[in-house]
Backbone bond lengths (Angstrom), bond angles and torsions (degrees), N, CA, C in turn:
res aa  C-N    CA-C-N  psi(-1)  N-CA   C-N-CA  omega(-1)  CA-C   N-CA-C  phi
1 X - - - 1.464 - - 1.515 109.22 -
2 X 1.329 116.35 142.40 1.452 121.72 -178.83 1.511 110.00 -114.64
3 X 1.312 116.28 134.27 1.453 120.82 -179.27 1.504 112.13 -84.17
4 X 1.348 118.29 177.64 1.451 122.89 -177.89 1.513 113.27 -59.76
5 X 1.342 117.54 -24.41 1.457 119.16 -177.67 1.509 113.69 -88.59
6 X 1.331 116.96 5.36 1.468 120.10 -176.95 1.524 110.26 -62.88
7 X 1.314 116.55 132.00 1.460 121.79 -179.83 1.519 109.67 -108.25
8 X 1.312 115.93 146.44 1.458 120.42 178.94 1.510 108.81 -157.61
9 X 1.330 115.29 162.78 1.460 120.11 173.35 1.515 108.70 -80.55
10 X 1.344 118.80 139.08 1.461 120.47 -179.17 1.518 111.27 -68.67
11 X 1.340 117.70 153.16 1.461 120.38 176.11 1.521 110.30 -69.79
12 X 1.317 115.28 176.21 1.465 119.90 -175.39 1.520 112.54 -62.29
13 X 1.316 118.03 -34.03 1.468 120.46 -175.77 1.520 109.51 -144.21
14 X 1.332 117.87 153.29 1.465 120.27 176.52 1.530 110.51 -64.40
15 X 1.320 115.19 158.76 1.462 120.54 174.87 1.517 107.60 -87.39
16 X 1.322 116.74 117.86 1.454 121.61 179.06 1.526 108.99 -102.18
17 X 1.317 115.12 123.61 1.461 119.96 179.28 1.526 109.90 -76.76
18 X 1.313 115.46 132.77 1.460 122.15 176.31 1.522 109.59 -110.88
19 X 1.287 115.34 152.30 1.455 122.49 174.77 1.522 107.16 -115.17
20 X 1.317 117.67 162.95 1.461 118.29 -178.93 1.521 110.97 -154.38
21 X 1.307 115.14 164.99 1.465 122.76 174.11 1.519 107.98 -142.99
22 X 1.323 115.48 146.19 1.462 120.83 175.34 1.521 108.76 -100.79
23 X 1.323 115.98 124.56 1.455 121.52 178.46 1.530 108.06 -101.21
24 X 1.344 118.45 106.50 1.462 120.31 -178.56 1.532 111.40 -67.74
25 X 1.315 116.21 138.62 1.461 122.38 179.57 1.524 108.36 -131.88
26 X 1.309 116.85 124.49 1.468 120.74 179.95 1.526 109.99 -65.59
27 X 1.322 116.71 133.56 1.463 121.07 -179.57 1.523 112.33 -88.36
28 X 1.333 116.25 -15.81 1.458 120.26 -175.86 1.514 113.33 88.89
29 X 1.312 117.25 -4.66 1.464 121.36 178.11 1.524 109.82 -93.96
30 X 1.329 116.10 132.95 1.463 121.11 -179.70 1.519 109.05 -137.78
31 X 1.321 115.98 141.23 1.465 120.87 -179.65 1.515 109.89 -120.29
32 X 1.340 115.77 131.04 1.463 121.65 178.50 1.524 112.17 -112.28
33 X 1.329 115.68 3.51 1.467 120.49 177.58 1.519 107.48 -154.07
34 X 1.317 116.35 166.52 1.459 120.60 178.80 1.524 110.66 -63.62
35 X 1.328 116.50 -37.60 1.467 120.03 177.73 1.527 111.03 -62.28
36 X 1.324 117.43 -41.88 1.460 120.17 178.16 1.530 111.22 -66.75
37 X 1.327 116.15 -37.94 1.468 119.11 176.40 1.522 109.84 -59.57
38 X 1.329 115.79 -45.54 1.458 120.82 -179.41 1.533 111.13 -60.60
39 X 1.333 116.73 -45.71 1.461 120.58 -178.14 1.531 112.01 -65.08
40 X 1.332 116.95 -39.68 1.467 119.87 178.39 1.525 111.52 -69.98
41 X 1.329 116.93 -32.91 1.464 120.01 178.28 1.528 111.61 -60.98
42 X 1.318 116.60 -34.21 1.469 120.64 179.73 1.529 110.61 -61.19
43 X 1.333 116.37 -36.76 1.459 120.93 -172.12 1.525 114.22 -103.62
44 X 1.313 117.72 -7.74 1.464 119.81 -176.84 1.527 111.32 -68.45
45 X 1.327 115.35 147.98 1.454 120.88 -179.63 1.525 112.49 -71.69
46 X 1.309 114.66 164.04 1.462 120.99 -179.62 1.526 111.33 -60.92
47 X 1.333 117.05 -38.89 1.464 120.45 -179.44 1.526 111.72 -65.35
48 X 1.323 116.46 -28.91 1.471 119.79 178.13 1.520 110.57 -68.05
49 X 1.332 116.28 -46.56 1.467 119.69 177.41 1.522 110.41 -61.11
50 X 1.322 115.69 -41.56 1.466 119.94 179.10 1.523 110.48 -59.33
51 X 1.308 117.41 -46.01 1.457 121.13 -177.87 1.525 111.85 -62.83
52 X 1.324 117.35 -44.10 1.462 119.93 -175.06 1.529 112.81 -75.51
53 X 1.331 117.25 -13.83 1.464 119.74 173.73 1.526 112.05 -97.59
54 X 1.320 117.59 -41.75 1.462 121.00 -172.09 1.521 113.98 -105.29
55 X 1.323 117.38 -19.59 1.463 120.04 -173.15 1.509 114.47 -60.63
56 X 1.339 116.92 -30.71 1.464 120.12 -177.92 1.519 112.60 -65.17
57 X 1.338 117.32 -22.37 1.468 119.46 176.34 1.521 110.80 -64.69
58 X 1.336 115.64 -43.05 1.458 120.16 -176.31 1.522 112.23 -90.14
59 X 1.334 116.68 -29.50 1.456 122.17 178.36 1.515 108.28 -125.70
60 X 1.328 117.53 79.88 1.477 120.97 -172.45 1.520 112.51 -54.11
61 X 1.327 115.75 134.72 1.459 122.28 173.15 1.530 107.86 -93.25
62 X 1.290 116.80 158.62 1.462 120.89 177.37 1.527 109.06 -87.78
63 X 1.329 114.99 66.16 1.454 121.29 -177.82 1.526 109.32 -124.51
64 X 1.339 116.58 162.97 1.441 120.74 174.76 1.520 109.23 -64.66
65 X 1.321 116.71 143.97 1.451 120.69 -178.33 1.525 112.54 -64.10
66 X 1.332 117.65 -20.67 1.459 118.65 -178.72 1.515 111.82 -69.04
67 X 1.325 117.28 -20.60 1.461 120.61 178.83 1.522 108.25 -104.25
68 X 1.322 115.60 92.98 1.458 120.61 -170.37 1.523 113.58 -82.13
69 X 1.327 117.51 -12.88 1.468 118.38 177.16 1.522 109.18 -127.15
70 X 1.316 115.66 160.12 1.466 121.33 -174.08 1.522 112.82 -67.20
71 X 1.339 117.32 -29.97 1.463 119.92 -179.84 1.528 110.58 -66.53
72 X 1.325 116.35 -46.04 1.463 120.73 179.23 1.519 111.22 -62.85
73 X 1.333 116.26 -43.08 1.465 120.12 -179.10 1.527 110.89 -63.67
74 X 1.340 116.44 -41.05 1.474 120.17 -179.36 1.535 111.01 -67.34
75 X 1.322 117.30 -42.73 1.467 120.35 178.51 1.530 109.81 -60.98
76 X 1.325 116.78 -38.32 1.470 120.40 178.94 1.528 111.28 -67.18
77 X 1.323 117.49 -49.60 1.457 121.68 -172.84 1.529 113.22 -81.69
78 X 1.339 117.03 -41.86 1.459 120.44 -170.68 1.522 114.10 -97.78
79 X 1.334 117.36 -29.56 1.462 120.95 179.71 1.523 110.51 -100.94
80 X 1.311 116.08 -21.29 1.472 123.05 178.87 1.532 111.77 61.53
81 X 1.333 115.17 38.91 1.463 119.63 176.87 1.527 107.84 -117.50
82 X 1.320 116.33 95.73 1.458 120.55 -175.79 1.525 112.90 -74.01
83 X 1.315 117.49 -21.39 1.469 119.56 176.87 1.525 109.59 -62.89
84 X 1.324 116.18 -53.52 1.457 120.24 179.48 1.529 110.93 -68.45
85 X 1.314 117.48 -39.09 1.468 120.70 -179.93 1.519 111.07 -57.61
86 X 1.317 116.61 -44.20 1.463 120.43 -179.82 1.527 111.43 -68.14
87 X 1.332 116.84 -36.26 1.467 119.72 177.31 1.529 110.44 -63.70
88 X 1.330 116.57 -46.00 1.463 120.36 -179.63 1.522 111.54 -67.92
89 X 1.330 116.54 -33.24 1.468 120.24 -179.40 1.520 112.17 -65.91
90 X 1.328 116.46 -25.37 1.461 120.24 -178.87 1.524 113.64 -86.80
91 X 1.321 117.35 -5.32 1.461 120.50 178.73 1.530 109.11 -72.76
92 X 1.318 116.04 121.96 1.462 122.13 -178.93 1.529 108.52 -104.57
93 X 1.323 118.93 107.89 1.472 120.66 -176.97 1.517 113.32 -63.79
94 X 1.334 116.84 -21.11 1.459 119.81 -179.64 1.531 112.30 -70.31
95 X 1.329 116.64 -13.91 1.462 120.52 -179.17 1.528 112.53 -83.81
96 X 1.335 117.43 -6.42 1.460 120.50 -174.74 1.524 109.96 -113.84
97 X 1.324 115.42 133.08 1.460 120.77 -177.51 1.512 112.70 -71.85
98 X 1.322 116.29 -23.38 1.462 119.99 -175.78 1.517 109.37 -139.30
99 X 1.314 116.40 144.99 1.460 120.28 -178.26 1.527 111.38 -65.72
100 X 1.327 117.29 -23.56 1.463 119.45 177.78 1.530 110.88 -68.10
101 X 1.316 117.30 -33.92 1.463 120.55 174.31 1.526 109.45 -64.97
102 X 1.318 116.26 -40.55 1.463 121.06 178.49 1.525 110.23 -62.80
103 X 1.330 116.95 -42.33 1.464 121.49 179.39 1.533 110.59 -58.86
104 X 1.330 116.18 -44.57 1.460 120.57 -178.71 1.529 111.73 -63.77
105 X 1.319 116.74 -38.24 1.462 120.48 179.45 1.525 110.56 -64.03
106 X 1.336 116.90 -45.11 1.468 120.72 179.02 1.531 110.08 -61.71
107 X 1.327 116.43 -45.79 1.463 120.66 -179.49 1.532 111.46 -62.84
108 X 1.330 117.29 -37.94 1.457 120.31 179.06 1.534 110.87 -62.78
109 X 1.327 116.63 -42.60 1.470 119.69 178.51 1.532 110.56 -63.31
110 X 1.336 116.29 -44.77 1.460 119.76 -178.35 1.527 110.74 -66.71
111 X 1.338 116.87 -45.31 1.465 120.19 -179.13 1.522 111.51 -61.98
112 X 1.323 116.40 -41.02 1.462 119.37 179.49 1.521 110.94 -65.50
113 X 1.334 115.81 -39.08 1.465 119.29 179.81 1.529 110.83 -68.04
114 X 1.324 117.55 -39.39 1.468 120.68 177.75 1.525 111.51 -67.12
115 X 1.328 115.66 -33.48 1.464 118.77 177.46 1.527 110.97 -70.22
116 X 1.338 116.18 -40.19 1.466 120.29 -179.14 1.527 112.45 -73.24
117 X 1.357 115.16 -31.93 1.470 119.99 -176.73 1.533 108.49 -133.26
118 X 1.323 117.72 78.38 1.475 121.83 -172.07 1.524 114.61 -57.15
119 X 1.324 118.80 -31.91 1.465 119.14 -176.19 1.522 112.65 -65.27
120 X 1.360 117.30 -19.02 1.465 119.88 178.94 1.530 111.71 -64.64
121 X 1.323 116.50 -22.07 1.467 120.19 -177.85 1.526 111.99 -62.09
122 X 1.317 116.20 -30.99 1.470 118.85 -171.95 1.527 113.57 -113.53
123 X 1.298 118.83 -5.97 1.471 120.07 178.70 1.528 109.12 -65.61
124 X 1.329 118.60 124.17 1.468 119.62 178.74 1.530 110.91 -70.66
125 X 1.310 115.10 138.41 1.463 120.18 178.16 1.525 109.66 -73.62
126 X 1.312 116.39 152.35 1.469 120.47 179.74 1.523 111.81 -77.78
127 X 1.332 116.83 -13.24 1.466 120.81 174.34 1.517 108.78 -150.93
128 X 1.306 115.39 152.00 1.462 120.87 -176.90 1.527 110.52 -79.90
129 X 1.333 116.16 141.88 1.461 120.62 173.14 1.520 108.49 -93.13
130 X 1.308 116.23 122.33 1.466 121.92 179.11 1.528 108.75 -97.85
131 X 1.311 116.59 119.27 1.460 120.62 177.01 1.532 109.08 -79.40
132 X 1.314 114.58 124.69 1.465 121.70 -175.95 1.520 109.56 -121.88
133 X 1.310 115.92 139.65 1.456 118.64 164.72 1.517 107.65 -118.75
134 X 1.298 116.99 166.17 1.461 119.07 -171.22 1.521 111.25 -137.19
135 X 1.300 114.47 145.35 1.457 122.23 172.65 1.519 107.87 -100.13
136 X 1.327 117.04 126.58 1.450 119.53 178.22 1.523 109.22 -90.92
137 X 1.313 115.84 130.28 1.457 122.64 178.88 1.523 107.24 -110.43
138 X 1.336 116.55 126.65 1.464 121.62 -174.36 1.522 109.65 -116.21
139 X 1.328 115.67 138.28 1.460 120.15 177.28 1.520 109.85 -146.85
140 X 1.320 115.92 165.94 1.461 122.09 -176.38 1.525 110.14 -71.30
141 X 1.336 116.50 132.45 1.464 120.77 179.50 1.518 112.61 -86.66
142 X 1.333 117.16 -6.42 1.461 119.96 178.00 1.515 114.07 81.23
143 X 1.330 118.22 15.14 1.466 122.49 178.40 1.526 109.09 -122.90
144 X 1.329 115.45 141.44 1.462 120.36 178.08 1.520 109.24 -140.81
145 X 1.333 116.25 138.19 1.460 121.61 178.26 1.518 109.32 -115.07
146 X 1.322 116.49 115.35 1.453 120.47 177.80 1.508 112.70 -83.21
147 X 1.329 116.97 -27.15 1.456 121.18 176.41 1.526 108.78 -148.64
148 X 1.332 116.51 -175.90 1.471 119.65 -173.59 1.518 112.57 -65.78
149 X 1.355 117.28 -28.63 1.469 119.01 179.14 1.522 110.57 -62.65
150 X 1.337 115.70 -43.76 1.465 119.81 178.26 1.524 110.35 -63.72
151 X 1.331 116.61 -41.95 1.455 120.47 -177.10 1.528 110.60 -63.16
152 X 1.333 116.65 -46.23 1.464 120.80 179.54 1.523 110.67 -60.70
153 X 1.320 116.61 -38.04 1.460 119.95 -179.71 1.511 113.58 -72.69
154 X 1.338 117.28 -32.47 1.468 120.43 -175.37 1.524 113.08 -82.34
155 X 1.328 118.09 -32.02 1.472 120.76 -172.77 1.527 112.97 -54.68
156 X 1.354 120.29 -46.56 1.477 118.80 -178.98 1.528 113.51 -65.14
157 X 1.343 116.66 -18.17 1.472 120.24 -176.84 1.523 113.41 -103.72
158 X 1.319 117.45 -3.92 1.466 117.43 -174.85 1.530 110.35 -73.69
159 X 1.333 117.08 146.45 1.474 120.67 179.27 1.522 110.79 -59.82
160 X 1.317 116.32 151.28 1.459 120.12 179.32 1.526 111.62 -61.72
161 X 1.321 116.31 -31.57 1.462 119.00 177.69 1.532 111.29 -67.15
162 X 1.343 117.72 -25.69 1.466 120.88 173.95 1.525 110.25 -71.32
163 X 1.336 116.42 -36.85 1.463 119.98 175.27 1.530 109.13 -59.39
164 X 1.325 115.95 -45.04 1.462 120.23 178.98 1.524 110.88 -60.02
165 X 1.312 117.15 -47.37 1.464 120.91 -175.93 1.526 111.53 -64.92
166 X 1.337 116.63 -48.04 1.464 120.27 -172.48 1.525 114.25 -83.40
167 X 1.337 117.62 -25.48 1.460 118.47 -174.77 1.529 113.47 -112.36
168 X 1.325 116.96 -21.86 1.466 120.50 -179.75 1.520 110.37 -107.40
169 X 1.316 117.00 -61.78 1.462 119.59 -175.85 1.524 112.17 -64.57
170 X 1.328 117.24 -27.92 1.464 120.42 179.47 1.520 111.96 -56.93
171 X 1.330 116.21 -29.77 1.465 119.99 -175.79 1.526 112.52 -70.31
172 X 1.315 117.81 -17.19 1.473 118.68 173.90 1.522 110.74 -100.94
173 X 1.347 117.60 -12.76 1.464 121.15 -179.83 1.523 112.83 -88.38
174 X 1.331 117.09 -31.40 1.458 120.50 -173.22 1.527 110.60 -94.67
175 X 1.329 117.52 142.90 1.468 121.09 -177.05 1.525 113.23 -58.83
176 X 1.344 117.51 -35.87 1.464 120.07 -178.22 1.522 112.13 -96.16
177 X 1.339 117.85 12.85 1.464 123.84 175.01 1.522 111.84 54.98
178 X 1.317 116.46 48.47 1.450 120.71 177.71 1.519 109.94 -113.03
179 X 1.330 116.33 168.89 1.458 119.91 177.50 1.526 109.89 -85.42
180 X 1.333 116.29 163.80 1.460 120.69 -176.18 1.528 112.68 -68.53
181 X 1.334 117.43 -29.91 1.463 119.56 178.67 1.530 110.29 -65.97
182 X 1.325 116.71 -44.35 1.464 120.48 178.82 1.522 111.10 -64.54
183 X 1.327 116.37 -38.59 1.460 119.95 178.63 1.526 110.41 -63.32
184 X 1.333 117.15 -39.40 1.472 121.06 178.92 1.525 110.55 -68.83
185 X 1.325 116.98 -42.49 1.467 120.86 -179.99 1.524 111.76 -64.49
186 X 1.332 116.98 -24.36 1.463 120.04 177.98 1.524 111.54 -62.46
187 X 1.343 116.96 -20.21 1.457 120.91 177.76 1.511 113.53 -69.58
188 X 1.338 117.01 -7.15 1.458 121.00 179.32 1.535 112.37 -97.47
189 X 1.331 117.24 16.54 1.471 121.61 175.81 1.523 113.27 55.85
190 X 1.317 116.44 53.76 1.468 123.41 172.87 1.525 114.38 68.18
191 X 1.341 118.23 11.14 1.457 119.63 177.74 1.528 111.39 -62.20
192 X 1.335 116.27 -29.21 1.457 120.42 -173.17 1.529 111.45 -117.46
193 X 1.323 115.88 36.15 1.458 119.79 -177.69 1.527 111.77 -62.02
194 X 1.332 116.11 -33.41 1.467 119.51 178.41 1.526 110.85 -60.70
195 X 1.324 115.97 -41.50 1.465 120.44 178.61 1.526 110.69 -69.90
196 X 1.316 116.98 -41.34 1.467 120.90 178.37 1.528 110.33 -60.16
197 X 1.319 116.75 -41.86 1.468 120.69 178.52 1.521 111.19 -64.36
198 X 1.335 116.46 -39.06 1.466 120.54 179.40 1.525 110.76 -67.06
199 X 1.319 117.02 -37.59 1.468 120.65 177.68 1.526 110.30 -65.25
200 X 1.322 116.56 -37.93 1.458 120.51 -179.80 1.521 112.01 -66.80
201 X 1.325 116.53 -23.35 1.465 120.49 -179.12 1.529 112.94 -79.43
202 X 1.330 117.36 -13.56 1.465 120.38 179.65 1.524 109.60 -78.62
203 X 1.307 116.97 125.03 1.462 121.77 175.94 1.529 107.70 -93.15
204 X 1.326 118.60 110.55 1.467 119.91 -175.14 1.523 114.14 -73.23
205 X 1.340 117.52 -16.48 1.456 119.24 -170.44 1.516 113.27 -73.30
206 X 1.313 118.33 -37.25 1.458 120.95 -175.54 1.522 112.47 -98.67
207 X 1.326 116.61 25.06 1.461 122.79 175.75 1.514 109.45 -127.60
208 X 1.317 116.76 153.66 1.459 120.16 169.70 1.523 107.82 -79.16
209 X 1.318 116.78 164.71 1.463 120.17 177.89 1.527 111.11 -64.08
210 X 1.318 116.57 -35.05 1.461 120.17 177.19 1.528 110.80 -64.31
211 X 1.321 116.61 -41.99 1.465 120.66 177.14 1.519 110.96 -64.95
212 X 1.308 116.98 -39.91 1.463 120.48 177.53 1.522 111.38 -62.75
213 X 1.317 116.76 -43.51 1.471 119.87 178.83 1.525 110.90 -60.71
214 X 1.330 116.91 -41.99 1.461 120.78 178.31 1.529 111.07 -63.34
215 X 1.326 116.98 -42.33 1.462 120.33 179.14 1.521 111.68 -64.77
216 X 1.333 115.89 -41.96 1.467 119.60 178.44 1.522 110.85 -62.65
217 X 1.328 116.39 -45.62 1.459 120.15 -179.90 1.519 111.74 -60.66
218 X 1.332 116.45 -42.72 1.463 120.83 -179.66 1.527 111.32 -65.30
219 X 1.324 117.46 -41.58 1.459 120.67 179.93 1.529 111.73 -64.26
220 X 1.319 117.16 -44.14 1.455 120.35 -179.05 1.525 111.38 -67.53
221 X 1.335 117.25 -40.39 1.468 119.65 177.64 1.525 110.58 -64.21
222 X 1.331 116.63 -42.57 1.465 120.40 -179.15 1.522 110.79 -64.21
223 X 1.318 116.18 -40.00 1.477 119.90 -176.46 1.526 111.69 -71.88
224 X 1.318 116.66 -43.74 1.452 119.91 -174.78 1.529 113.75 -94.71
225 X 1.336 115.94 -7.62 1.453 118.71 178.96 1.514 110.72 115.76
226 X 1.318 116.45 131.64 1.468 121.05 -177.13 1.517 112.58 -61.18
227 X 1.331 116.92 -21.64 1.462 118.55 -176.56 1.511 114.06 -82.85
228 X 1.333 117.67 -8.06 1.456 119.60 -179.11 1.516 109.56 -72.02
229 X 1.319 117.34 134.29 1.459 121.37 -179.83 1.514 109.79 -130.91
């Protein structure tokens, strides 16, 4: 842990906070049964899977928190199969290095359930599942951190959409699947490896953006000293 008096060389560039929005776009794919959902999942684009797992963080759905992705929520509400819904709800996309691995896991759960309970293949859903993909739009949030003091002060005030961009979406943008804060801290030549390791331990999927912001703020204050503002 480093106190308020900790000295270091600044990184190559200031940390600029970005804001973002997800623009939903209809894919034209619709499922009226579990079998149709399964077939469309095989062909859906990577951005579609990303949206239906992560989009609810930035665009909250009016669903129970236990169903963290749209597939689980739809199976619960429209197919009325809580066994499969609970299995899908426990799938954590952050555990998979590639969205194709995530796709295979979802398909395995669905295929196994259809094999165990064949009649589910043909039961009509009570509502249609609309496959959506999204375009992310990024813009400047108007905040910049020249050193760690600025960063610690800005984190509690940054928009929730900035939390999504820098801590969630960054993991699909960066080659090593890290968040933007850890990437920036790497410019200090491992001085803050303890903090980077702590950031890596946070699972963004089972938290709200507000909870994530609170966790980030607490970690940075603890690492750099509670007195930093």
